[in-house]
N, C-alpha and C positions, 0 to 999 in steps of 0.2 A: 334542984334540975343539973343531972352529969351533963359536962359539957363535952360534944362530940367532937370528934378527928374533922368529920367532913365541914363542921365549923370554920375551926382553924384554917383549914384548905381554902375554903372561900373567902375567909377574912384576908387570908395572904394572897390571893391570887386578886383581888380588886386592890389591894396596898399597891401589888406588883404594878397594877395597870394603870391605878393615879399617878404613882411615882413615874413612868415611864411618860405618861400624857404628861407630866407635868414639863420635864425634863426638854423632852422635843417642843415644848410650844415657849417654855424661857429660853431655849438654843437656839431655835429658828431665826436667821438674819431677814428674812424676808419685810417681818411688819416694823423692823428697826429704820431698813434700808428707805420704804415708804415715808413713812415718818419726817426719816433727813430730804428727803425730798419735797413731800410737803412742806416742809418749814422752810425751805429755801425759793419755794413759788410764794409764801405767804411774804417772807421778806422783800420780795421783789416786787410783787402787788406794789407792799406796803411804801415803799422809796418811790413808785414809780407816782401814787396818788397824791404824795406828798409834794411829788414835781409838777405837776398836774393842778393841784387847789395853789401851788405855791404862798404857802401863808407863813412861812416859819417853820416855828416847830409845833407838831401835829402833837396830840393825844390818840390812841389807836384801841380801837375793842377789835378786835379779829380773830383769828384759830389759836396764835398764838397769846392774846392776853384776852383773856374771855370774861367778861364780866353781863352774865343773866338778866340783871340790873338794867343794862341800856337794850340788851338784844342777842340774839344766837347770834353767829358766824359759823361758816361754813368755810371748808377746801374742799373741791371735788372733782374728778377729771369731767372735761366737756370737749368729748370730740377726741383730738390730737391736741390740745392745750388742757387748761384749768378754768377753774373760775371762783373767785376767792369774795365772800360776803362780809360785811365790816361794818365800824361805824370811825367818827372821827368827829376830834373837834379841835378849835383852833386852843381852846384854854378855858376855864372853870367856867367864867360864863354865858360859856359860846354853848347853844345845842347839840346835840352831838345829831353827824350826819349819815343816815347811813347811805352804803356804796356797793356794787358790785362790778368787780372786775372782772373779763373775759381777757385770758391771757392765753397766745400762739403757744405752741411747743417750743420754741425759744425763751420763752417767758415776757414777750411783750403783750404789752394793753391792746389788746383792739378792740375794746368796746367798753367804755367807762361807764354804766349807768349810776347816776349820784340825785341825790336829793339836797340842794344848797344853795338858798336863793342869791347868796353872794357870785356865785360862779354864772348865775342867771345872768346877773345885770353888767358882767364882763364882757367886755368888744373883741371881736377876735378870737371867738372861742375856738377848741381845737374840734374837728369834726370826729374825730374819736367821742368826745366826751359827750353822753346826752345827760339833760339837766331836767328830771323830772319836778312838779310843785308838790 
């Protein structure tokens, strides 16, 4: 079967459209800026959770350090602020403790829902922290 000029033209137009779309997608700065913002929110949440738990060195599974075997982790906008979910543990013998941190627009924790029996037994807990069984 002979090749037709229309087939070549069609291939060239589709190739040009794909190349244009790929170029615009790669050079779009909005997704990269959003990713940097999400990373800074997760780092802020991570440091504040570490301060609240006050257990020295913690190992985190969160959107920056994903581990699907432990559980899923998310960062997303929530009203004017953010919500970050993840897990932490104190050492390799400790169980993973899930948490959900709600941060305000200035990236301060407004509410922290956490499952950690060691925090439930601690006297004088922070009112921001909700320990669930």
